[in-house]
C-alpha positions as CSV (number, residue, x, y, z in Angstrom):
1,S,5.8,68.2,-69.0
2,A,7.5,66.2,-66.3
3,V,8.9,62.9,-67.1
4,P,8.0,60.2,-64.8
5,R,10.3,58.2,-62.7
6,A,11.1,54.7,-63.9
7,V,9.8,52.0,-61.5
8,D,12.3,49.9,-60.1
9,P,11.9,46.0,-61.1
10,P,10.7,43.6,-58.4
11,S,13.8,41.3,-59.0
12,T,17.0,41.6,-61.0
13,Y,20.4,40.0,-61.1
14,A,23.3,40.5,-58.7
15,E,26.8,38.9,-58.0
16,I,25.8,37.2,-54.7
17,K,29.2,35.8,-54.2
18,T,33.0,36.0,-55.5
19,I,35.3,33.1,-54.7
20,P,38.8,32.9,-55.0
21,V,40.3,30.1,-57.2
22,G,43.6,29.4,-59.1
23,T,45.7,31.6,-61.3
24,Y,44.2,32.9,-64.3
25,P,40.9,31.4,-64.5
26,D,39.7,30.8,-68.0
27,S,36.8,28.4,-68.2
28,V,34.1,26.9,-65.9
29,A,31.8,24.0,-65.9
30,V,28.9,22.9,-63.4
31,N,27.6,19.3,-62.7
32,N,24.0,20.1,-62.3
33,A,23.4,17.0,-60.0
34,S,25.9,17.3,-57.6
35,D,26.3,21.0,-57.7
36,K,30.1,20.9,-58.3
37,V,31.5,23.7,-60.1
38,Y,34.8,23.2,-61.8
39,V,37.0,26.2,-62.7
40,A,40.2,25.7,-65.1
41,N,43.1,27.9,-64.4
42,R,45.3,28.4,-67.1
43,E,48.5,29.7,-65.3
44,S,48.4,27.7,-62.6
45,N,47.8,24.5,-64.3
46,T,45.0,23.4,-61.8
47,V,41.1,23.2,-61.7
48,S,39.6,24.8,-58.7
49,V,36.5,22.9,-57.5
50,I,33.6,25.0,-55.6
51,D,30.8,23.2,-53.5
52,G,28.0,25.2,-55.4
53,R,25.5,24.4,-52.3
54,T,27.7,26.6,-50.1
55,G,29.6,28.7,-52.7
56,V,32.6,27.7,-51.0
57,R,36.0,26.3,-52.8
58,T,36.9,22.9,-51.5
59,E,40.3,21.6,-51.0
60,D,40.0,19.1,-53.8
61,T,42.4,21.0,-56.4
62,L,43.1,19.0,-59.5
63,T,46.4,19.2,-61.1
64,A,45.8,19.4,-64.9
65,G,48.4,19.4,-68.0
66,T,49.8,22.7,-69.4
67,Y,47.8,25.9,-69.7
68,P,44.5,24.4,-69.1
69,T,41.7,26.5,-70.9
70,S,38.7,24.3,-71.6
71,I,36.5,21.9,-69.3
72,G,33.4,19.9,-69.5
73,V,31.8,17.2,-67.1
74,N,29.8,14.1,-67.5
75,Q,26.6,14.9,-65.3
76,K,25.9,11.3,-64.8
77,D,28.8,10.1,-63.6
78,D,30.7,13.3,-62.7
79,T,33.8,12.6,-64.9
80,V,35.8,16.0,-65.8
81,Y,37.7,16.4,-68.9
82,V,40.1,19.5,-69.1
83,G,41.5,20.7,-72.4
84,N,45.1,21.5,-71.9
85,S,46.4,23.7,-74.7
86,R,50.1,23.5,-74.6
87,S,50.4,20.0,-73.6
88,Y,48.0,19.2,-76.5
89,S,46.1,16.6,-74.3
90,L,42.9,16.0,-72.2
91,S,43.0,15.4,-68.5
92,V,40.5,13.0,-67.2
93,F,39.1,13.4,-63.4
94,N,37.2,11.2,-61.3
95,G,34.9,13.9,-59.9
96,K,33.6,11.8,-56.9
97,A,36.9,11.4,-55.4
98,S,37.9,13.8,-53.0
99,G,41.0,15.6,-51.9
100,P,43.7,17.2,-54.0
101,R,44.9,15.0,-56.7
102,S,46.4,14.4,-60.4
103,A,44.5,13.3,-63.2
104,D,43.2,9.5,-63.1
105,G,44.0,9.8,-66.9
106,T,45.6,11.5,-69.8
107,V,44.3,11.5,-73.6
108,R,46.6,12.8,-76.2
109,L,44.5,14.6,-79.0
110,S,44.3,14.7,-82.7
111,P,46.8,13.3,-84.8
112,V,45.5,15.8,-87.3
113,G,47.0,18.4,-84.9
114,P,48.3,19.5,-82.8
115,G,47.8,23.0,-84.1
116,N,47.3,25.2,-80.8
117,G,45.9,22.4,-78.8
118,P,42.1,21.7,-77.5
119,S,39.9,24.9,-77.4
120,A,36.8,23.2,-76.0
121,V,35.2,20.0,-74.1
122,V,31.5,18.9,-75.3
123,V,30.1,16.0,-73.3
124,D,26.9,14.1,-75.3
125,Q,25.3,13.5,-71.8
126,R,23.0,10.8,-73.5
127,D,26.2,8.5,-74.0
128,G,29.2,10.0,-72.5
129,T,30.8,10.7,-76.0
130,V,33.5,13.5,-75.6
131,Y,34.3,16.0,-78.8
132,V,37.1,18.0,-78.3
133,P,37.9,20.7,-81.0
134,D,41.7,21.7,-81.8
135,Y,42.3,25.2,-82.5
136,G,44.4,25.0,-85.7
137,N,46.2,27.6,-87.7
138,A,47.1,28.0,-91.6
139,V,49.3,25.0,-91.6
140,R,47.5,22.9,-89.6
141,P,43.6,23.6,-89.9
142,G,41.6,22.7,-86.9
143,A,40.0,19.4,-86.3
144,V,37.5,17.6,-83.6
145,S,38.6,14.4,-81.8
146,V,35.9,12.0,-80.4
147,L,36.2,10.1,-77.7
148,S,34.4,7.0,-76.0
149,G,33.1,8.1,-72.7
150,S,33.7,4.3,-71.8
151,T,37.3,3.8,-72.8
152,N,38.2,7.6,-72.6
153,T,40.1,6.8,-75.8
154,V,39.9,8.6,-79.3
155,T,37.9,6.7,-81.6
156,R,37.7,9.4,-84.6
157,T,38.7,12.5,-85.9
158,F,37.2,15.1,-88.5
159,P,38.3,18.4,-90.0
160,V,36.6,21.5,-89.3
161,G,37.2,25.3,-90.2
162,V,40.9,26.8,-89.6
163,A,40.4,27.8,-86.0
164,P,37.6,26.2,-84.1
165,I,37.5,28.0,-80.4
166,D,34.3,26.7,-79.0
167,A,31.6,23.8,-79.6
168,A,27.9,23.2,-78.5
169,L,26.0,20.0,-79.1
170,H,22.4,19.9,-79.8
171,E,21.8,16.3,-78.8
172,A,18.2,15.7,-80.2
173,S,19.7,16.6,-83.9
174,D,23.1,15.1,-83.1
175,T,24.2,18.2,-84.7
176,L,27.7,19.7,-83.4
177,Y,28.2,23.5,-83.6
178,L,31.5,24.8,-84.0
179,A,32.3,28.6,-83.6
180,N,35.8,29.4,-85.9
181,W,37.5,32.3,-84.8
182,V,39.2,31.9,-88.2
183,P,37.4,32.3,-90.9
184,K,34.9,34.1,-88.9
185,N,31.9,31.7,-89.3
186,V,29.9,28.7,-87.7
187,W,30.0,25.4,-88.9
188,A,27.3,22.8,-88.3
189,V,28.5,19.4,-88.5
190,N,26.5,15.7,-88.0
191,A,28.0,14.6,-85.0
192,R,27.6,11.0,-85.8
193,T,29.5,11.1,-89.2
194,G,31.7,14.3,-89.1
195,S,30.2,15.7,-92.3
196,R,29.4,19.2,-92.5
197,I,25.8,20.6,-92.8
198,G,25.0,22.8,-95.3
199,E,27.4,25.7,-95.8
200,P,29.1,27.5,-93.0
201,I,26.9,30.3,-91.6
202,T,29.0,33.6,-91.8
203,M,29.4,35.8,-88.9
204,D,30.1,39.5,-89.0
205,S,33.5,39.1,-86.9
206,N,35.4,36.3,-85.1
207,A,33.2,33.7,-83.6
208,S,34.2,33.4,-80.1
209,A,31.7,31.0,-78.3
210,V,28.7,29.1,-79.0
211,A,25.5,27.5,-77.1
212,V,22.4,25.8,-78.0
213,H,18.8,25.8,-76.4
214,Q,18.1,22.1,-76.3
215,A,14.4,22.5,-76.6
216,D,14.0,24.6,-79.5
217,G,17.3,24.2,-81.0
218,T,18.1,27.6,-81.1
219,V,21.9,28.6,-81.5
220,Y,23.8,31.6,-79.9
221,A,27.0,32.5,-81.8
222,T,28.9,35.5,-80.2
223,S,30.9,37.9,-82.4
224,W,33.9,39.2,-80.9
225,G,34.8,42.3,-83.1
226,T,31.0,43.6,-83.3
227,D,29.9,43.1,-79.9
228,A,27.0,41.2,-80.7
229,V,25.3,37.8,-80.6
230,A,23.9,36.1,-83.4
231,V,21.2,33.9,-83.0
232,I,20.8,31.1,-85.6
233,D,17.8,29.2,-86.7
234,G,18.5,25.4,-85.7
235,T,16.5,24.2,-88.4
236,T,17.1,26.5,-91.3
237,K,20.9,27.4,-90.1
238,A,20.1,31.0,-90.7
239,V,20.8,34.1,-88.6
240,T,17.6,35.5,-87.5
241,H,18.4,38.0,-85.0
242,T,21.7,40.0,-84.0
243,I,21.5,41.0,-80.4
244,P,24.1,43.8,-79.5
245,V,25.8,43.1,-76.2
246,Q,29.1,45.1,-74.7
247,R,32.6,45.0,-75.7
248,A,34.4,41.7,-76.8
249,P,32.1,38.8,-75.8
250,M,33.9,35.8,-75.0
251,S,31.7,32.8,-73.9
252,V,28.0,32.1,-74.0
253,A,25.5,29.9,-71.9
254,V,22.1,29.2,-71.9
255,D,20.0,28.1,-68.7
256,Q,17.8,25.2,-70.5
257,I,15.0,25.5,-68.1
258,D,14.6,29.3,-68.0
259,N,15.4,29.9,-71.3
260,R,18.0,32.7,-70.5
261,V,21.0,33.5,-72.6
262,F,24.2,34.7,-70.6
263,V,27.1,36.3,-72.5
264,V,30.3,37.4,-70.7
265,N,31.8,40.7,-72.2
266,S,35.6,40.4,-71.4
267,Q,36.9,44.0,-72.2
268,A,33.7,45.7,-70.5
269,N,34.0,43.5,-67.5
270,S,30.3,42.5,-67.5
271,L,27.5,39.8,-68.0
272,S,24.6,40.4,-70.6
273,V,21.4,38.6,-69.6
274,I,19.2,37.8,-72.9
275,D,15.7,36.8,-72.8
276,G,15.7,33.8,-75.1
277,V,11.8,34.4,-76.2
278,T,12.1,37.9,-76.9
279,K,15.8,38.0,-78.2
280,A,16.5,41.0,-76.3
281,V,19.1,41.9,-73.3
282,K,17.3,42.2,-70.2
283,H,20.0,43.1,-67.9
284,T,23.7,43.9,-67.8
285,L,25.8,43.9,-64.7
286,R,29.2,44.3,-63.6
287,V,31.2,41.2,-62.8
288,G,34.1,40.6,-60.4
289,K,36.2,44.1,-59.4
290,Q,37.7,46.6,-61.9
291,S,39.3,44.9,-64.8
292,S,37.9,41.4,-64.0
293,F,38.2,40.2,-67.8
294,P,35.6,37.3,-67.7
295,L,36.4,34.6,-70.2
296,G,34.2,31.7,-69.2
297,V,30.8,31.4,-68.0
298,A,28.1,28.3,-67.2
299,V,24.8,27.8,-65.9
300,D,23.4,25.6,-63.3
301,S,20.4,24.5,-65.2
302,A,18.5,21.6,-62.7
303,G,17.7,20.9,-59.4
304,I,19.2,22.7,-56.2
305,N,20.7,26.1,-57.3
306,Q,19.2,26.0,-60.9
307,G,19.5,29.4,-62.4
308,L,23.0,30.2,-60.7
309,V,25.6,31.4,-63.1
310,Y,29.1,31.2,-62.6
311,T,32.0,33.2,-64.3
312,A,35.6,32.7,-64.5
313,N,37.3,36.2,-64.2
314,L,40.9,36.1,-65.5
315,L,42.5,39.0,-64.2
316,N,40.8,38.9,-60.6
317,N,41.4,35.0,-60.1
318,T,38.0,34.8,-59.0
319,S,34.8,32.9,-60.0
320,S,31.7,35.1,-59.8
321,V,28.1,33.6,-58.7
322,I,25.4,35.6,-60.2
323,A,21.6,34.9,-59.4
324,R,18.2,36.4,-60.0
325,V,17.4,38.2,-56.6
326,T,14.1,39.7,-55.3
327,P,14.5,41.9,-52.5
328,S,11.8,42.5,-49.9
329,A,11.2,44.8,-46.8
330,F,9.4,44.6,-43.8
331,P,7.5,45.8,-41.5
332,A,5.6,47.9,-44.2
333,R,4.2,50.5,-41.8
334,G,5.8,52.1,-38.6
335,S,7.3,55.1,-37.1
336,A,10.6,56.8,-37.8
337,G,13.3,54.9,-36.4
338,A,11.8,51.6,-36.6
339,T,13.8,48.6,-37.7
340,V,13.3,47.6,-41.0
341,T,14.8,44.5,-42.4
342,V,15.7,44.0,-46.3
343,R,15.5,40.4,-47.2
344,L,17.1,39.1,-50.7
345,S,15.7,35.9,-52.0
346,V,17.1,33.8,-54.8
347,P,14.6,30.7,-56.3
348,N,16.1,27.2,-55.7
349,L,18.9,28.4,-53.6
350,A,20.5,25.6,-51.6
351,A,19.2,25.9,-47.6
352,G,22.0,28.0,-45.7
353,Y,23.7,29.5,-48.6
354,S,25.4,32.6,-47.2
355,M,25.9,35.8,-49.9
356,D,28.4,38.0,-49.6
357,N,28.2,40.9,-47.4
358,E,28.9,43.1,-50.2
359,V,25.9,41.9,-52.2
360,L,23.6,44.9,-50.9
361,K,25.5,47.8,-51.9
362,Y,22.8,50.5,-51.1
363,V,19.4,51.1,-49.4
364,M,17.3,54.2,-50.7
365,V,14.3,55.3,-49.1
366,N,12.4,57.9,-51.5
367,G,15.3,58.0,-53.4
368,I,17.8,59.0,-50.7
369,A,20.7,56.6,-49.6
370,V,19.9,55.4,-45.8
371,R,22.8,55.2,-43.3
372,G,23.0,52.6,-40.5
373,V,22.7,49.3,-42.9
374,T,24.1,46.2,-41.0
375,R,24.4,42.3,-42.0
376,G,21.5,40.4,-40.1
377,A,20.8,36.5,-39.9
378,G,20.6,35.0,-42.9
379,N,20.5,36.8,-46.2
380,T,18.9,40.0,-44.2
381,W,20.1,43.5,-43.6
382,T,18.6,46.1,-41.4
383,F,18.5,49.7,-40.8
384,P,16.9,52.3,-39.3
385,M,14.1,54.2,-41.0
386,P,14.8,57.9,-41.4
387,P,12.3,60.6,-40.6
388,G,9.4,60.9,-43.3
389,A,5.6,60.6,-43.7
390,G,3.2,59.4,-46.4
391,T,4.0,55.9,-47.9
392,V,7.4,56.1,-49.6
393,P,9.4,53.3,-51.7
394,I,12.3,51.5,-50.7
395,T,14.9,50.3,-53.3
396,V,18.3,48.5,-53.3
397,E,21.1,48.7,-55.3
398,L,23.1,45.7,-55.8
399,R,26.7,44.4,-56.2
400,G,26.7,44.4,-60.2
401,G,25.2,47.8,-60.3
402,L,21.8,47.1,-60.9
403,K,18.6,48.2,-58.6
404,A,15.0,46.9,-57.6
405,S,12.1,47.8,-55.5
406,A,12.1,46.1,-52.1
407,G,8.9,47.4,-51.8
408,A,7.3,50.5,-49.8
409,F,7.1,51.8,-46.1
410,T,4.0,53.8,-44.6
411,Y,4.7,56.1,-42.0
412,Q,2.2,55.8,-39.0
413,A,0.9,58.7,-37.1
414,A,2.0,59.6,-33.7
415,P,0.2,57.3,-31.1
416,A,-2.9,59.0,-29.7
417,P,-2.9,59.6,-25.8
418,L,-4.9,57.7,-23.5
419,S,-5.5,58.5,-20.0
420,C,-7.7,57.8,-16.8
421,T,-8.3,60.1,-13.7
422,V,-8.8,58.5,-10.3
423,P,-10.4,61.1,-8.3
424,N,-11.0,61.4,-5.0
425,L,-7.6,59.9,-3.2
426,T,-6.8,60.4,0.6
427,P,-3.7,62.7,0.9
428,G,-0.8,60.6,2.4
429,V,-2.2,57.3,1.9
430,E,-0.1,54.8,-0.5
431,Y,-1.4,53.8,-3.6
432,T,-0.4,51.5,-6.7
433,F,-2.5,51.3,-10.0
434,T,-3.3,48.7,-12.3
435,V,-4.8,49.1,-15.7
436,E,-6.4,47.1,-18.4
437,A,-7.6,47.7,-21.7
438,E,-10.1,47.1,-24.1
439,S,-10.6,47.1,-27.9
440,Q,-12.5,45.3,-30.4
441,A,-10.8,42.1,-30.2
442,G,-11.5,41.9,-26.4
443,W,-10.1,42.4,-23.0
444,G,-6.4,42.5,-22.0
445,E,-5.0,40.9,-18.6
446,R,-4.8,43.5,-15.7
447,A,-1.1,45.0,-15.7
448,V,1.8,44.6,-12.8
449,P,1.0,47.1,-10.4
450,S,2.6,50.5,-10.7
451,N,5.5,51.4,-8.0
452,P,3.7,52.8,-4.7
453,A,3.3,56.9,-4.6
454,V,1.6,58.9,-2.0
455,P,-0.4,62.0,-3.1
456,Y,0.2,65.4,-1.5
457,G,-1.1,68.8,-2.8
458,P,-3.6,69.8,-5.4
459,I,-4.0,67.9,-8.4
460,K,-3.6,70.1,-11.5
461,S,-4.0,68.1,-14.6
462,T,-4.5,64.7,-16.4
463,F,-1.3,63.6,-18.0
464,T,-1.6,62.6,-21.5
465,T,2.1,62.3,-22.3
466,P,2.6,59.0,-24.3
467,G,5.3,56.4,-24.5
468,I,6.1,56.7,-20.9
469,Y,3.6,54.1,-19.1
470,E,3.7,50.4,-18.2
471,C,0.6,48.2,-18.6
472,T,-0.8,45.6,-21.1
473,V,-3.1,46.9,-23.7
474,V,-5.0,44.5,-26.0
475,G,-5.0,45.7,-29.9
476,G,-7.4,44.6,-32.4
477,I,-4.3,43.3,-34.2
478,G,-3.0,40.4,-36.2
479,G,-0.4,37.9,-34.9
480,D,2.4,39.9,-36.8
481,G,1.1,42.9,-34.6
482,D,0.4,44.8,-37.9
483,G,-3.2,45.7,-38.9
484,P,-6.6,45.5,-37.4
485,G,-9.0,42.4,-37.5
486,A,-8.0,39.6,-35.1
487,S,-10.2,37.2,-34.0
488,A,-8.9,36.9,-30.3
489,P,-7.1,39.4,-28.1
490,V,-3.4,40.2,-28.5
491,T,-1.3,41.9,-25.8
492,I,1.2,44.5,-26.4
493,P,3.5,45.7,-23.9
494,F,3.1,49.5,-22.9
495,T,4.9,51.4,-20.2
496,F,4.1,54.4,-17.7
497,N,6.0,55.7,-14.8
498,V,4.6,56.4,-11.3
499,G,7.1,58.2,-8.8
500,K,8.1,62.0,-7.7
501,G,6.3,64.3,-10.1
502,G,7.0,68.1,-10.6
503,T,7.9,70.3,-13.5
504,G,9.3,67.8,-16.1
505,N,8.5,64.7,-14.9
506,Q,5.4,62.6,-15.5
507,G,3.7,60.4,-12.7
508,I,0.2,60.3,-11.1
509,C,0.7,63.5,-9.2
510,D,0.9,66.8,-10.7
511,G,3.1,68.1,-8.0
512,D,4.5,66.0,-5.4
513,C,4.6,62.4,-4.2
514,R,5.8,62.6,-0.5
515,P,5.6,60.5,2.6
516,P,2.4,61.0,4.6
517,V,1.4,64.1,6.1
518,P,-1.5,65.7,7.3
519,N,-3.2,67.8,4.4
520,P,-7.0,68.4,4.3
521,G,-8.9,68.3,0.6
522,G,-9.7,65.6,-1.9
523,F,-7.3,64.7,-4.4
524,G,-7.2,62.4,-7.5
525,A,-4.8,60.9,-9.8
526,S,-4.1,59.8,-13.4
527,V,-2.4,57.1,-15.8
528,S,-1.8,57.7,-19.2
529,G,-0.5,55.9,-21.9
530,S,-0.3,55.6,-26.1
531,Y,-2.1,53.7,-28.5
532,D,-2.1,53.0,-32.4
533,A,-5.0,55.1,-33.8
534,A,-6.0,52.5,-36.5
535,V,-6.3,49.9,-33.7
536,G,-8.8,51.9,-31.6
537,T,-7.8,50.5,-28.0
538,Q,-9.2,52.0,-25.1
539,L,-7.3,52.0,-21.6
540,H,-9.4,51.6,-18.5
541,L,-9.0,51.2,-14.5
542,P,-10.6,47.8,-13.6
543,E,-14.3,48.3,-12.7
544,G,-14.6,48.4,-9.2
545,S,-11.1,48.8,-8.0
546,N,-11.1,52.5,-8.6
547,G,-7.4,51.8,-9.3
548,L,-6.4,50.9,-5.8
549,A,-4.1,47.7,-5.2
């Protein structure tokens, strides 16, 4: 039996913008309140600042220390902390300042270290305390430096695993989770005392990243070598699920509002989107250009742009903006050749935010890609509807490789002809014609009179060719011009030509329209038009005028 075709979802994820940053971007952080995005560039020793409300990089480039690979931000005062791996320090910036600038302060880290320098920056958003793990080695095991957010000085340190590469804080329980690349486990630590909680949580491979859902305490830790995400119960500290993703997951972030988990898979150049409720991958999309090697990921989790995801693409020198996109196409009915508009909508997106032109890769009508797609106003694209019949689906493919339904289009039948005949015209007399229309919605106003014409010769037929006449027709239609049932008349324009007749020409004379010459006999004339059969418009000459102007 035939396999039913899968129905495209009404929304999906797409890469809506690609923003150039510095050289070898490694990590990214978002201030949810100001919608500023900070990208640490490890080769250019800088931090790029992106205005999240426009998706444009600003001129506020920050000069950090040597080889910045980690970054965190205080959401309340916009203090930015940058971990410099090779200068074993933390650069501190006032995010509210503007313009290119150096650090406002530099903090030397970990008297236990230096090991291989800071590997992550975690800010407790309640009191501003900063936790900075130091990636150690067999000679100098890892440690965590704790900074006062008010003085930006190290207040204490405590040892952890050999090589902690990432950290995340569950604020309600004061539990700091550390992903240890070596020896392939996750530590849970009391952030206030520095003491470990229970035994290390064993991973199947090198733990490369960790994140926490604050509402329920669930922990997500990426397993680099097994291409998976371990789900850890925040209460029991036990692994409850293992979620397959793609090759070499290197960073993870949680949308605290929507409970979606985002994982960048560095060697697959992709982003996995996990449903935090079902613990299943819902979407996987490409990120950046070929061989982008995404290393960092962060989510805007509040206010304007809530739900936007940012990645740091190491080999593209870009940051990608990922969003949940819902496409829609309108109008929903019409004829072949009609201009159809596709709009891409994103929840909570800042007003005026302009997606890249390349976001819409293809539009498919009934499974076939259409030509002539052009960018319209705002986040819209237009195309001419190809020939067809019945009701057909409209599907879009977006940058990142995922598809979604934009709705359907119903082809309308060809307009039915309308005509009316004026009998007993006098040969050689100049006439003009005026028409008006009536439907269930009422009468329309009289049209502008036609061009003058003079009948000469016998009338052979009444013309009913649609679409070449000019008058005003009242349809029983809604204010958007699509559908019956208006409570008041709505006028729609409509054309007809009056002039010289003859073979291949349409007019009020089936023969000739000439200057006045004597000719016996009675003559008639006709005007014709077209209408939407679904509306039921009737075309009339005004009563009593017999069409004469």
